N, C-alpha and C positions, 0 to 999 in steps of 0.2 A: 695670495700666492699663486703661481700659476699653475697652470691643469698639470705640468709634468712634475711640479714639485708635489702637488697634491698625491699624484699617484705613486709618487717615489716615497712619501710619507706614510702613505697607506701599507704600500707593500713592507716599508720597514716595521711598521706598528703591529701586521697581522701577528696571528698567533704563529709560536714555532712548530705547529703542526702543518701548518699551509708551507712554510718553508720548507720544511722536511719532505714532504710530499711533493713540493715542485723540484726540488735538488734529485730526488731518486727519479722522477719521472723523466727529467732530461736525460739522465744518463742512459735509464733503460731504453728510450726511443732513441737514443743512438746505436744503443747495441741492436736493438731491432731492426732500425732501419739497415743496419750492414747485413743484419742475417736475412733482410728481407732482399736484400739483392743478391745474395748467395741461393736462396730459393727461388728467386725468379730466373737465374740464369740455368738453375736446374728444370725448370718449368720449361723453358725456350727449349731446350735440348730433348727433353721427353717429347714435346710437340712436333718439332722436327723430324726426329727418329721415328715416332710412331704414329702419330696424327690422333685421328680417334678412331681408333681399331680395336681388336679383339684382343690384343695384347694388354692392351693399357686397362681396358674392361676389367680383363682377369687378374692384372695385378692390384688394383684398386680393391677390388672385391675382397681377394685375399689380405691385403694389407691392413684394411679398414677392421676387418673382422679380429685378426691377430692383435692389432695394437687397440681395439676397443676396451679391453680391461687394462690396458697400460694409462691409457688416458683417464679412465674413471680413478685408477690409484693416484696418479700425478695430482688431480684436480683434488681428490679428497684430501691428501697429504699436505698440498699446499694449504689450503683452508684451515685444517686441523693442527699442523704443526707450528705455524707461525704463531700464533696467541697460546699454545701450550710452552712452545720452548721459551718464549719471553716470560711466562711465570715461572719456568723452570730455573731460568737464568737470574729471576729477580729473588727466588726463595730458596732454589736448592741446587745450585749449579753441580755441586758434586755429583748428582745423581744422573747427568747428562752422559757420560760415556757408556756407562751401564745400558742405559735405556737406545744408544744410538747403535751398539753391537746387538740387542736383541732385535731391534728392529730392521737391521739388515739382514738377520737371520731367517726372520719373518718373510721378508723380499724373495731371498733364496728360494725358501720353500715354495712358495706361490708361482714362483718361475718355472720351477721344474714341474710343477702340476699342471699348468698351462701347456708347457711343450707336450706332456702326455696326452693330455686330452685333446690337444689340437692335432697330433699325429694322427690320431685314432677318429675324431670327430668331425675333421673339417672334410676329408675325403667324401664321408658319407652324405654331410650336407650339399657339398658341390653337384653331386651325382643326382641329388633330387631334383625334380623339374621344377617345383616351385620356388626356386631360385630365383627364376626369369633369366638364367644366362644362357646364351647360344650355346650349341653343343660344341663348337670350336673354342669358345671361351673358359667353358667349364672344363675341358681336356687340359688346356693350359694352364688354368687355376690350380687344378689338382697336382701337374708338375711342381708347382711353385710350393707348394704346401710343407714338404720337409725342410727347406732353407728358410723360408719367410717365417715360421712357427718358432724359431730360434731368437726372434725380434722379443718375443715375449719376457723372457727372463733379462735379458740385455735393457730392455725398455724398464723393467719395475725397478733395478738398481739404478738405470741413470735418472729416472724421476724422483728417488728416495734422496740420491746424493743433490739435485737441484734443488729440491724441498728444502734439505738441511742450510744449503746455499743463501736461499730465501730468506729463512728464518733468521739467519744470521745479519740479515742487512744485508748482503754483496749481492749484486748482479751481474758479475762474470758468467753465471749460468746462460743468462739470456743471449748473451753472445755466442757461447760455445751450442746453442742449439743450431747453429748453422752448419756445425761439422757435416751431419748426414747428409745433407742437400751438397755441400763440395766433395764429397766422396763420390754421389752418383754422378754426380757432372763428371768430375775424372774419368769413371770407369764408362760413361758412354761415350766420352771423347776417344778414351784410349783403345776402347773394342769396339770398332762400326759395324762389326758383324757379331750374329750369334742370337738373334732373336730378342727376347725378353731377360735373357740370363744375364746381359751386364746391370741390368736395370735390377734384378733382383739380387745379384750378389753385391752390386755398390751399396743396397739397402743396409746389407748385412753387415758389410766391412763399416760403413759409416756408424752405425750403432755402436760398433766395437771400438771406433775411435771417439765417439761422444762420451762412452764410458770411462775411457783413459785420460782424456781431457779435464773430465770434472773430478776424477780422483785425485789426479797429481797436486793440486792447490788443497782439496782437504787434507791429503796427507801430510803437506805441507805447514798446515795449520792444527796437526793431529786431532783432526775431527773424523778419523776413521779409525773403530777398533775391529778385532778378529769377530766375524759373527757368532753370536751366542743364539741356540735354538731352546732356550729359556723364556718364562716370562714372570720374572723376579723383581723387576724394576715396580717400584708403587707408582710410577707414570703411567702405567697401563691403564690404569682403573680410569683417570680423566681422558687417557686417550681414546678408549672405547667408546667413553661416552659420547665423543663427537663424531669419531671414526663413523661407528654404527649407522647413525642416522644420514650423515653426508654420503655415506657409501651407497645407500640405498638410492637416494635422492638424485646424487650423479649418475649412477647405472642408468637410473630411469631415464634421465637427462640427457644423456649421451645415445642413448637408443635411438636418438632423432637422425643422427646420420646415418647408423644402419636401415632405419625406414625407410629414408630416401633413397639408399641403395638399392634395396628392394622395388620401391615405386619405378624407381630409372629403369632397372633390369627389366621390367614388363614393358617399357616403352621403345624396346628394340636395341638393337646391336650399335652401339655408340652412344646412347644416353648416359650411361654412368661415367663414360669420359667425357662427354659433354658437361654433363653435373660439376664433374671435376675440375675442369678448365676454369668453370666460372667460380666454384668455390676457392681455386687456388687465389685468384685476382682478390676475391672478396677476404680471403684470409689476409693477404697482404695488406689491406687497408684496415682491416679488423684489428689485426695482429700487433700494428703498431700501439692503438688505443688499448686491446686488451691487457697486452702484458706491462706496457707501461702504467698502465693505471691501476690494475689489481696489485702489481709487484711493488707499485710507488706507494699505494694506499694502506693494503692490509698490515704490514711490520709497522708503520706510525699508527694507526688504529689499534693494533695488539697493545702496542708499548704504552699508549695512551689509556687504554681502558685497564691497563695493568696498575698504572699508577691513581686510577681513580675513575677517570672515562667521562667527566663531568661534560667535557665540550665536544665529545666523539658524534654526537648528534648533529649537533651545528654545524661542525665541519665537512660532515658527511653530505647534509642536504646542500649546502654551498656547491661542492663537487659534484654534485648530482645535477644540478643547474648548468654549471661550466660546461661538462660533458656532454649534455644533451645539446646545447647550443655549437658546441664543436663539431658532435654528429651532423648537426643539420648542416651545417657548412660543406661538412667532408661529404655529405649524399649529395649536394646540389654540384660540386665539383666533379665529385667521381662520375657522375651520370655522364656529364656534357663530355669526360675525358675516355669514357668506356670504350668506344669504338677504336680509338686512336690506341688504347692500353693493349687491348686485346689482339690488334691487328702488330703492333711493336714486338709484343712477346711470342706471339704463338705463328701467325702469319708464315711459313716457310716450309718448305720439305713437304710433309705430307699432311701438313693443315693448310687446307683450302682458304679461298675467301669466302667461301660459303659457310665452313665450320665457324669463321669470324662471326660472321651476322648473327648466328643461331647462338653463339656463346656469348655475344653481346647483349642480347634481348634477355637472357637468363640471366646474365649478371645484374643489369640494371633492376630487374625485377628484386634483387637480393639484397641491391642496396637500400631498399625501402626500410630495413631493420636497423640501419646504422645507429641513428638518435638514440633508440631505445637501449639498443645493445651498450654504447658506451655510458648511458646514464645507469644501465644497471651493473655495470662492474663495479662502479662505487658501492652501491646496495649489496654486494654479493660480499665487498670485503667488510663494511659494517654489519652484517649479520655475523660473519666469521668472528670478528675480533669480540662481539658482545655474545657469542655462544648461542645466537639462536638459530640453532642447525634444525630444531622442528619445524620452525616456521618456513625455512628454506624448503625442507623434504617435502613438506606437503604441499607449497606452493608448486614445484618442480612436478610432482605428479599431475596435477592439475593442467601445469603447461603442457606436458607430452600427450596426456589426453587430448587436451585441444586442439593441439598441432595436429595430431594423428586425424582427428576428424575432419579438420579443416583439409589436410591432404587428400583425403577420401573423397571428398565434396569438390574440390577444386582440379585436382590432377586429370579427369576425365575431360574436362573441358579446356584445360588451359597446359596441359602437358606440365613439363619441367618448371615452366613459369608458376603453375598453382603451389607447387613446392613453396617457392620463393614467397610467395602471397601468405600464405599460410603462418610463413615464418614470421614476418614482419607484424601480422596481426596479432599474433601470438606474444612476440616480446613487447607490442604496445600494450596490450592488456595486463601483462606481467608486470610492467613498471608502474601503472595505475595502483594496481594491487600494492604493491611494496611502497609506494607512495603515502597511501593512504593510513598502511599499518604503521610506517615509522611516526607519523604524526600522531595517531593514537597511542603508539607504545610513549612517546615523549610526554604525552599528558597523565601518564600515568603518577 
């Protein structure tokens, strides 16, 4: 048999879970690519309009603080809802509507609470000197608070709708995540004057359109019910069992971005913007893998686990190896193309050639974590599908403490590069830990 024939036979005889993962990954990768193009266009417009300036520092500082609880909520929902929804559909599908309506009520209450505390607390925080913001950036940031705080309730509901679509195995939400970027791009092009106002209002309008775009297909599928503010569904018990542990772990994990922001703020004006530009490109690279891998593997692993799950460990290990190898190739290619990418995306208008050189250096150090990051995506899906939330939460606390300690040690000597180096080391150690644990768990 020829080599091509052998490959075809092996692909044909592979377990159906491999086929499902590959098929879903292809669709998600396509949607992520389209969304990445929209986000890249938005970043180009921001770089042209503002460069590395106090406006960008202020916007990113407030935006990241406001959306931090939203990102935690979405990450936890994604991990907890997919396996839970698979079990509910398998054993008690008639209980889904009530659970959905009560979960929507919880999201609305949390959103209103975040708005209240954001309006009161963020101005006080931004006026304190230990944030590291320059006086100019602090004033701009305080003026942004009333508008950007409204992103919290919108983001919580967007996250809930996206998680329901993912739990159902539909991936259109990945494509719709480009809606806010498109709205910001249109706002910046339509209003060439006005300081940071087009950026701020474009973000708010983008979130609103994103919410509407998610709600419409869910309404057509009869998967949105009127919110209820009770907790009568019997599914709350298994939900809280996973949610509480994951919330603590994810909240701790997501603190790394906030911590980096404070480290960068103390490195001078423009450091937050520089770090953000590097992370934007890194996110374009990692986002393709993150969304494609996690959103393809988690539903498949969850469904396989609901059926018995004998082969989940074997499938997961294979995909860990494949994704690590893909990450190595991606890192090497991206390292070579980094200066061209930064120049192509950002070097125009207020963004100078000097800015390109600085951002490129930071970006290259950030690329060191790509192989471990790709592999850990599969590990995370495995842990979620097998409901090993405590293992994930415990290791997350250790990861953040390790990364913070490394940042304290490396940032004084290496600046922003030190943050990226500490990230890469921490991800590598985390991957080794999880692989050892998975092998030990499988032998029980």
